C-alpha positions in Angstrom: 64.9 -21.1 80.7 61.1 -19.2 79.4 60.8 -21.9 76.5 60.2 -24.1 79.8 57.7 -22.1 81.4 55.9 -21.5 77.6 56.0 -25.5 77.7 53.7 -25.7 81.2 52.1 -22.5 80.3 50.5 -25.3 77.0 50.7 -27.6 79.4 48.7 -26.4 82.1 45.6 -26.7 80.3 46.2 -23.7 77.9 45.1 -20.0 78.6 45.9 -17.7 75.3 48.7 -15.6 76.2 50.7 -12.9 74.8 54.3 -13.2 73.9 56.5 -9.5 75.3 60.0 -9.0 73.0 62.4 -6.6 73.2 61.3 -4.2 70.6 58.4 -3.9 72.3 56.4 -6.0 70.5 54.0 -8.1 71.7 52.7 -11.5 70.3 48.9 -13.0 70.9 48.6 -16.6 71.7 45.4 -17.3 71.1 45.6 -21.0 70.8 48.7 -24.0 72.0 48.0 -24.2 67.5 49.6 -20.9 66.7 52.8 -21.3 68.5 55.7 -24.4 67.9 58.5 -24.2 70.6 62.5 -25.7 70.1 65.2 -25.1 73.3 66.7 -22.4 70.5 64.0 -21.2 68.3 59.9 -20.2 69.5 57.6 -19.6 66.0 53.9 -17.9 66.7 51.8 -16.9 63.8 49.2 -14.8 64.3 45.7 -14.6 63.1 47.4 -13.4 60.1 48.8 -16.5 59.3 52.7 -14.3 59.2 55.4 -16.1 61.2 56.8 -14.9 63.8 60.7 -16.5 63.9 61.7 -15.7 67.9 65.4 -15.8 69.4 63.6 -17.1 72.9 66.4 -14.5 74.8 64.4 -12.0 73.0 61.3 -12.4 75.0 61.0 -11.0 78.1 57.8 -11.4 79.3 55.0 -13.7 79.2 51.7 -12.6 80.2 47.9 -13.0 80.5 46.2 -10.9 77.9 43.7 -8.1 78.2 40.4 -8.0 78.3 38.7 -7.1 75.1 35.8 -4.2 76.2 33.1 -4.8 73.6 33.2 -0.8 71.7 28.9 -0.8 72.6 27.0 -3.6 70.8 27.3 -7.5 70.2 29.5 -9.0 68.1 28.5 -10.3 64.4 29.6 -13.9 65.1 26.4 -13.8 68.0 24.2 -14.2 64.5 21.1 -14.3 65.9 21.8 -12.5 69.2 23.3 -9.8 67.6 20.6 -9.3 64.4 17.2 -9.4 67.8 19.3 -6.3 69.7 19.8 -4.4 66.4 15.5 -4.7 66.2 15.8 -3.6 69.4 18.1 -0.4 69.4 16.0 1.3 66.2 12.6 0.3 67.3 10.9 3.7 67.8 9.7 4.6 72.1 6.7 3.6 73.4 4.4 6.6 74.5 
């Protein structure tokens, strides 16, 4: 049944989700390419490229991921914007 719920999430306009397991681990599925389903096996690939083969009986819940909080600075992936903000943060105060 849990595999059917995952399939439903994958087919209804994908949004990232987290699988919580019986041992307390949480596996993030950021894109549909990171998960493979079979009625008796679920395989999740983490962002490091490691695969996690799970018996669906060990999946406790399917949740939306917690929002990501930025640590006070723009991430480097914003390119020119991060450089612009870095120069503003280090600028001398106006007198």
